[in-house]
N, C-alpha and C positions, 0 to 999 in steps of 0.2 A: 338246520338251526333248531327245528322243532324237536328232532331226536336228541340233540345236545341238551336242550332245555329240560326234556324229560329225564335225561340222565342226571343232570344237576339236581333235579327235585328228589330223585331217589337217593343220591349221595348225601343230601342234607338230612335225610331221615336215618341214614345209617349211623350206628354207634361205632366210633373208632376207639381202639385200645392201644396203649403203649406196648410195643414189642420189647420184651426183656431178654436178657441172656440167661443161661442156665444157673448163673450165680445171682440172679435177680437185679442186675444193673440195667438201667435204661439204655437202649441202643440208639435213641433219637429217632426211631421209626415208629409210625403209628399205622395201623391197618384196620379195615372194617372187621367187626365181630362176625357179620355174615356177608356173603358175597352175592348181592342181588343181581349184579351185572356180570357174574362169572369171572370176576377178578379174584386175586388172592385174598383170603381172609384167615384170621388167626386159628380158627377151629378146623378149617380144611387143611391148612399148612402145618398145623401142630406147633405154632409159635407159643413161646412162653409169655404169659401175661399175668396181670394181677386181678384179684377179686377179694370180696369181703364176705365173711360169714358172721352173722350176728345171732347169738343165742340169748333168749330172754329166760331167765331163771327165777323161779318163785322160791324165796327163802323159806317161808313158813311151811310150804307143802313139799319142798324138795322135788319140784317138777320143772320140766323144760317145756317151752311152748314150741309146737310144731306147726308148720303150714303144709297144706296139700297143694301141690303144684297144679296149675291150670292144665286142662287137657290139651291146650294148644301149644304148650311149651315144646321147644325143639329137643330138649333132653329130659328124661325121666317124667314124662307127662303123667299126671294123676297120682304120683307117689307122694308119700309124706316125707318132709325134708326139714332142714334148718328153719328156725324162726323167720329169718330173713337173709337173703344173700343176693349178690349181684356183682357185676364186673366193675372194676375201677376204670372209668372212661379216660381217654387220653387227656392228660393235663390235670385230671382230678387227683385229690389226695385220698389216702386210704380212709382216714377218719371221716372226712366229708362224705365219702361214698357210703360208709356204714350208716351215717345219719340219714342220708338221702334214701337209701334202700328201705330202711325201717319206716320212713315217712310215706314213701310211695306205695309200698306193698301192704302195710298194715295200718297206715294212718296214725302212727305214733311219732310225735315230734319231741325229741329229747336233746338236752344240751350235751356238750362233749364230755362233761364230767360223769356222765352215766355209763360211758363205754370203757371197758377194760380190755385191752389187748392182751390175750393170754399166751398165744404162740402163733407161729406162721407154719402153715401146712402146705406142702407141695403135693398136689393131686395130679397124677399122670395116668390117664386111661383113654381107651378108644371104644366108642359105642356107635350105634346106628350103622352097623355093617361096615365100619371103618371110615365112614364119611364125617365123623365128628371126633376130632382128636383134642383132648382136653389136657393141656400142660399149664397148670394154673397154680400160682402162688396165692394161697388164701390167708389173709389176715383174719384170725379168728378172735372175735370180740364176745364178751359176756356183758349183758345188762342185768343187774341183780335188783329185782323188785321184792318188796316185803311179802306181798301176797299175789295170787294169780290176778291177772287183769280180766275183768268180766268180758266174755266173748262179745257182748253187745257194744263194747267200747271200741272195737276195731272197725276200721274202714278199709275193706279189702279191695285191692286192685284186681279187677276181674280178669284181666289179661295175664295175670301172674299167679294169683292165689284163688283157690276154690273154697277153702275152709281152714280153720285153725282149731287146735285142741291142745290140752296139756297132758303130758305123760310123766310118770315118775322117772327120775334119772336111771334107776335100776331096771325098770321095765323096758325103757327105750334101749338101753345098752344090750339087754338080753335079745330084743328083737333084731338088732343089728348083728349081734353075734350069730344068730340063727339064720341070717340072710333072708329075713321075711320079705316076700316079694312086693309087699305094699309100701316098703320104705326104701328111699334112695340109699344105696349101699355105702357104708364107710367101714374101713378096717379098724375095728375097736381093739384089735391086738397090735396094730401098727401105730403110725404117728398120731392118728386121730383119737387114740385112747386118752390123750391128755385132757380133753374136754371133761371127761367123766372123772378122771383122777384128781384134777385140780379142784373141781367143785366138791367132790366127795371128801377130799382130804381136809379142806378148810372147815367143814362142818362136822368133822369126826373128832374134833379136838378133845383131849383129856385135860380138863381144867387144872388138875393138880400138877400134871406133867408140864403144862405150859407155864404155870406159875413158877415152878422150879427152874425152868429154862430162863425165864426173864430175871429171876433172882440171881442166877449164875452170871448172866450177862451184865447185870448192874454191879455185881461184886467185883468186877474187873476195874472199877473206878473207886478211888478213895475220896471221900468228901473232906473238904478242908475249907475253913473260913479264911477269907482274905480281906485285909483291911489296911489302913494307913493312917498315919498321924495327920490331922487337918490343921494343926496349930500354925503351920506356915502360911495358911490361906487367909486372906483378908475376909472381912464379913461380906463384902460384895461378891467375892469369889465363891463363898459358900452359898450365897443365893443363886449365883450362876450355876453352881454344881447341881443344884436341884433341877434346874431347867434342862441342863445337859443330860442328866440321867433319864429324864422323861423323853428327850429327843432320841437318845440312844435306844430306848425301848422300842421306838418306832422302827428302828433298823431290823429288829426281830420280825416285825410284821411284813416288811418288804422282803427280807430274805426267805421267809416262809413261802411267799408267793413265787419267788424266783426258783425254788426247788422243784415245785410241781403245782399245776393250777388248782388241784383239789386239796392241796396240803393245808391251806387255812381252815377249810371246813373240817378236815380230819383233826387238826389241832384243837379247835373249839369243841368238837364232839368229845374227844378224849378228856379234855379238861372238865367239861360239864358232868361227865359220868365217872370221874376218878374215884368218887366215894361210894360207888354202887357196890363194889366188891373188892376183895384183895387183888384179884387178877386185873380188874380195871385200873386200880391204883398203880400196879406194876407197869401196865401198858403206858400210862401217862408219864410215870417217872422215867421210863426208858426212852419214850418219845422226846422228852425234854432234853435228854442227853444228845440225841441224834438229830433233833429238829426235823424229822421225817420218819417214814415207816421203814427206812433202810438202815441197817446197823453198820456204823463206820468201822468197827473193829472186826467185822465179819465179811469184809470185801463187799459191803453194801447189800448183803443178803437181807431180804425183807423179814422183819419180825412181826409184822402185822399183815393182814390181808384186807381186801375190800369188805369182807364180812365184819371187820372191826370198825368200819368207817361210818361217816355221818349219814343220817337218813334225811332225805328231802321229799317234800310233798309237791307235786306238780299237777294240779287239776286240769290244766289246759293241754296236757300232753296227748290226750285222747278225746274222743267224743264223751260228753257227760252221760252218766248213767244214774238213774234215780236211786237214792239210798247209798251211793258209793262216793266217798269223799275225793277220790282221785288217785292217780298213780303215785306210789311212794317207792323211791329207789335209793340204793346205796351209792354215794359218791365214790368213784372208782379211782384206783391207782394201780399201775402194773407191778407185778411181782419183781420183775427185773428193773432196776433203777435206770431211767432214761438218760443216756449220755449227754443229751442236749438240754437236760433239765427243763425249765420253762422259758428258755431263751429263744427256742426255735419251735416250729410246729412239731408235735410229737411224731407225725408220720412223714416228716421230711428227711430224706437221706442226704449224705454228704455230696453226692454227685449232683443232685437237684440244686443244692445251694451253690455249688461251683459253677454250674451252667448259668444260673441266674446272675451270679456275681460277675461273670465274664461278659454279660450283656450290658453291664452298667458303664457309665462314664468313670474316669479315674477318680474323681472326687467322691462319687457314689460308692465306688469299690472300697475306698478308705473308710467311709461311713459304715458300710456293711460289716466290715471286720473290726469295727471300733469297739471300745470297751463299754460304751454307755447307751446301748439300745438293745431292743429285742427284734426278732424277725418273725413275721406272721404271714399267713395266707390272706389275700384280699377277701376271700370268702368269709373269713371270721368277722369282718365289718358287717356284712349283710346278715349273717346269722345272729348277730347281736340286736339287729334292728327289725328283721323280718319276722312275720308271723308264720311264714311258710318258706320252705327251702326252694320253692318254685321261683322266688325272686332272684336266687343266686344262679340257678341253672340257665345257661344260655348267654350269660355275660361273657364278654371277651377277655376280661382280665381277672375274673373272680378267683382264679387259682394261681396267680402270680404271687411271688413273695414281695414283701415290702418292709420298710424299716420304721420302727416306732421308738422315739427317744425315751429314755427313762423318765424325763420330766413330764411326759404325757402318759406313759404306761402306769406310773405310780403317782400320778398328780395329786390325788387326795392325801396320801400318806406323806409325800414329800412337802406338800404345802404346810401340813401341821408341824413337821420337823423344822422346816425353814422358819416358821414363826417363833418356835422355841429358841432356835439358835440366834435369831435376831435379838430377842429379849435378853438372852444370856450374854451376847456380845455387848449390849448396852451396859450391862452390869460389870463386865470383866475389868479388872484393875490393870492388867497388862495390855499395852498397845498391840503387841503381836498376837495375843489371844483374841482381842477385840477384832483385829483385822481378819484372823482366821475364821471366826464364827460368822461374821457378816459375809465374808467371801463364800463360805460353804453354803450359807443360806441362799445366796444369790445363785450359786451353782446348782442347787437342788431344783431351782425354778427355770434356769436357762439351759441346763445340760452342758454347760461349758465349765470344766473343772480345772483348767490350766492354772488360773490365778490363785484359786483357793488351795491347790496343791503346792504351789510355790510358797504361799503363806504358811502352810503346814510345815514345810521344810525349815522355815525361818522362825518357827515358834520358839519363844524364850519366855516361859511362864512356869510358875510353880504348879499351876493347875494344867495338866497335860491332856490334850484331846486329840483323838484320831476318829474321824467319822466320815462315812461316805462309801462309794463303790471302789474297791481296790483289787482284791485277789480274784483270780480266774480259774481256780481249781474246780469249781462246780461245773464249768463248761467242759465236759469230757468229750464233746464232739470236735471242737476246734481249739479250745483254750482262749477264746476271744473275749467273752463277756464277763464283766466284773460283778461281784456280789457286794451287797451292802454290809457294813460291819461298824462297830464302835468300840473304842477302848478309852476309858476315862481313868486317870490316875493322878498321883501326886509325884512330882519330880524328886528323885533322891539326888541332892546336889553333890554330896561327897562322892558317890559312885559314878555320877556323870563326869566329874572331873578326872577320876581315875581312868576312865576308858577313852579319854580324848586322843590318846596316842594312836589308836587303831584308825580312827577316821582321818587323821592327818597323814597316814602312810599309804593311802590308796594309790596315788600315782607311782610311788616307789614300788609298790607291789605289782601294779600293772606292767611296769617296765621290765620286771624280772619274771613274769609269768612263764611257766614251762610250755610255751608254744612259739611258733615262728613269729618273728618280729613284724612281719607284714600284717598280721592280724591284730596287733596291739594298738591301743589308742594313746594319743599323745596329750589328750586334754581331759583326763579323769580328774574330777573335782573332789576335794576333801569332803567326807561325809560326816555331817553332824550326828552325834550319838547321844540319845537321851535315855537315862535309866529312870524308870518310874516304879512306884508301888501301885499295883492295879487296884482300883476301887470297884470297877464294873466293866463288863464286856457284853456285847450282844451282836445279833446278826450272824454272820458266817463264822461262828466260833463253836461249831458242833463237834462232838466226839473229843478226840485228843486236843488238849489246849496248847496254843502256841506260847512259846517262851520269849519270842522276839519277832519283829518284822522289819523289813526293809522296803521302803516305799518312796515315791510312787512307782507303778509299773509302766506308766506312760513313757514310751521311748523318746518322745519329744522333750520331756522334762529331764529324763536320764541323760540325754545328749547335751542339753543346754545347761543343766544345773547339777547333775548327779543325782544321788539319792540321800535319804536320811533314814536313820534307824532308831527304833525304840526297843529297849530291853525291859522285860517285865520281871524285876528281880524277885519279888515275893512268889511269883509263879515258879521261877527257876529253883528257888530254895525249897519250895514244897515238893517239886518233882525229884530233886536230888535226895531229899530226906526219905520220902515215902516210896520212891521207885528205884532210882539209880543205885543207891547204896545197897538195898536188898538184892538187886540184880547182880551186883559185883560179888556179893557174898555167895551167890549160887553159881555164877557162870565164869568168874575170873579165877585163875589158879591162885592158890594160897600165897605163893611167893610174890605175886604182883598186886594183890588186893590193896595193899597200903598206898599204892599210887593213885587210887581213885579218890579224888577230892573235889569239893565244890568249886574252888578257884579255877581248876583246869576245865571243869565242865562249863562254867560260866564264860571263861575266856574263849573257849572254842565256839560257844554260841555267838559271842561278839564277832569273832572272825568269820563265822558262817554268814552272818548278816552283811558284814563288810564285803564279802566276796560275791554277794549278789550284785554289788555295784561295780565290779571290775570284770574283765573278760569280755567276750563278744556280746554286743547288743544290736546295734545297727551294723549290718554287714554288706559286703559287696559279693554278689554271686559270681560263679565262673563266667557267666554271660555278660558280666559288667553291670547288671541291674542292682540297684540299691534295695535292700530289704531289711528285715529284722529276724533275729533268731526265733522269736515267738511265732511270727507268721510262717516261717519255713518249716518248723518242727510241729506246729499245730498241737494236736492232743498229746504229743510226746514231750512237749516242751517242759511242762511243770515237773515231771519226775526227773528228767535229765538236769534241769536247773537246780533242783534240790540236791542231787548228787554232786553237781559241780560245786555248789556253795560249801557243802560239807567237806569234800576231799581237798578242794583248793584252800579251804579254811585251815585244814590240817597242814597243808604244805606251807601256807603263809606263816603260821605260828613258828614252824621250824626255821623258816627264812628269817624272821624277825629275831629269833634266838641267836642264829648264826651272826647276825649283824649287831648283836649285843644290845638290842632294844628291849629284849625280854630276858629274864634270868634263865640260865642253863638248867637250873633245878626243875624247870617246867617240862623238860623233854619227855621223860618217862611217864610222868603223870598225865600229860596231854594225850599220849598214844593209848594208854590203858583206859583212861576215862572215855576216850572216843570208842574203844572197843566195847565197853559196858553200854555206852549209848547206842551202839548198833542194835543190841537186843531190845532196848527200850523202843526204838523207832520202828523196827520190823514188826513189833507186836501191834502196830496200828493197822496192819494188813496191807497186802499188795494191791488193793484197789485204791489206795491213797498215795498221793505223790511222794510224801516223806518216807513212808514205808517202802515203796517201790525203789526210791533212790537209795535208801539205806541198804536194802538187800543187794543192789548192784555193787555197792562199795565192799560190803562184807565178803561176798562171794569172790570178787576180783582179788581182794587182799588174801583171802584164804587159798585160792587157787595158786597164787604166786608166792606162797610161803611166808607172808608177812604176819599171818595169824596162824597159831598152832593149836591143834586139838589134842588134849591129853587123855590117857586111858580112863581117868576118873570123870570124863566128859566136861572138864573145865577148859578154858581157853586162855592163851597168853599171847603177848605181842613178841614177835621176833625182832628185837631192836637192831639187829644187823641188816635186816632186809627191808624194814617197814618204810624207811625214808625213800628209797629208790622206787618201791612199788607205788607209794602215794604219788610221787612225781610222775610216774608212768601213766597212772590212771588219770591224773589231772590233765596231762598233755592230750590223752585220747579224747576226753570229754570236751575240752576247750577247742580242739581242732574240729570235732564234729559240729559244734556250735558255730565256729567261725566260718565253716563252709556251708552252713545251712543244710547239712546232709541228713535228710530225714530217713533215708534208707539205712545208713550206718547207725543212726540213733535207734531205729527199730531193732537192728541186729544186736546191739550191745544190751539193750533192755530185755530183749527176748532171751539172751544167753545168761545174763546175770541177775535180772530181777525176778528170781524164782525162789521158792521155798525149798532150799536144799536140805539134805538130811542133817547136817550139823546144826542148821538153824532150827529145824523141827525138833531135834533132841533138846536144844537149849530152851526153846519155848515150852516144851513139855515139862521140863524140870521146874520152870518158873510157875507154870500152872499148878503143879503139885504142891508147891509151898505157898501158893496163892499170893504172889507178889502182884500188887495192882499194876494195871497197864497204864492208867493215867488218872487224872484227878477230876473231880467235879467241884469247881469253886463255888463257894457261897459268899455273897456280898452283903453283909449285914447293914452297912451304911446305905447302900443303894436300895436295898429291900425296904428299909424304913421310909425312905423318900417316896418310893413307888406306892407303898401302902397308903401314905397320906394323900398321894395324888388320886388313888382309886377312891378313897373315902370322900374326897372333894368332888 
């Protein structure tokens, strides 16, 4: 018993690491870092595992902080090395490990927004005569400080670190290149050269060149003023409108935070410094278009770096030093846009989420994949409250995931918005608008959106309002989490009456969809359609502007009540005039240009939105289990759903024409206007769901002869083939959705959602003649209201 007790004591002291596969997936096995009792350990057995490298970079001196490894270290004793590094213990997250190592080794306590993950480096080496095998996936972080940290401010962990010093980036790289024996070796000509390239590149900028690049990126958007007649509104509604616009502006604040946790500080910094120089003004202007540092039209490529970000002062991060005000750092964001945005921990992978989800009860599973919450590590609770990371280390559940409802995560902002909606609801003249606004205010506080979304579907008011969490495009990890947005407008009564036909025909269309009858629904509900003139939008309306939306996305409501759609007519008119018509002049053959008209463009947009409401939603899997298309296709759902709505919308128009519900004169114009629209949407980029879905359709139709390329590099529709090819693609996509077949969804997207040469040639021509890609709407009425609000 005594021997066993001694063994237990040793085991408790051992650090366990998660064993990974060669592709960095967790195996579910953890093993000791060292084998005190002659059992297997990761370094003796050569198991793949995780670690973190943290570099502290001084911006003003262009220097990196190095630490001298303690003489007692098992590897590279006494050599100069990374600022801070360590293993990711079993169950720990990468970011938490980076924060912990920096605190333990150097006595620096920084929040998560100081850490920028720049790349992952696989280190494979054998040292110590073959007894130490290091197969390590290193998450490489940079912490950017304004100036060097005084050496007296560090608290060194004697068992790990002997000393610290700063070296210039160039000098350190030269020492490594020469394989100086005093420094831990890194191959600066191999994968690890990225540390030096990334840091050097961002501080080597040519101001004139960068300004020209931003000007070019901004020139892809055409500015246009959007307004509407308010004469149909009562005086009470006009008062309510002012409150609604203020509430809608708060959706911008919430969405900003949903994109990335340091995004609000970046936004505020850019705004405050916009008048400092022409370059700073361009940064701010382009940021306002994208609402993040990632460019929507460039497949989310970053147009800013951490070097452009906000500066924070944190005196308590280190020991105090006389005459030094404390550590100043840049709030960080990654160059590569995080697929999980700020809905999940940045260092959580999909497998970790799935393993955690599968450990939950059925009700908890539904909540975990629900629209209206974020997922966090338990350690984040302690980090917010603790003065030291020691409080977190050793807890049994610090690194488990848990769910936080939006009503709690955004409590302060939603409370303000709810108060404004309650007051606007009190003023509203329409009973249905009053019900909507009061219901949405309650939902913001309770996190239960069901009743308020039903109220939105039943809205019958001259003043039209959409506000709340709806679309899931920003969640590129799973497509589960909804972003906040707002659309405020005035209903166009004449246009609304004209489009009623489409909403009334949904069950008829469902019954005749080109897919097997077993997948069809018998209870599709007619979809109300409202046409509005947009006065203001906010929240998740970054980059290319939507011309319509079909909501809600909650499958419970879709099954019970169907969907409703809103068409933004003045936005559609602006896009047709400024973008689609010029595209047709460049890309459509001369013989078919006359068929491109606004009515066809707008009519297909209506059908696109209608077709979001038909086809598979709740499905039965081959194993008999009930599920939804969204849950089964996950991150692939959005792009395939946009392709479905588009191509099935085209099929639906032809079907309604054949049934004499629409004029036959529409046939050629709808196909050619659709073709022109392909080039419009693909220009949004293949990192965006609409662009990806549009590329799929164009390439499929082109491959099957429905679209023809001419020697003069213009395109036309083959009217003899297009109807059959449209039906064929509609059937293929609908069947993939009905079966919840993620593998086939991936195959069709990988094959067709690519930038083929015909598309590249078309986009090149459009760029040469400088046809705008999209619009930047200006809202004079809303701006006046918000200006008064700011002054008050």
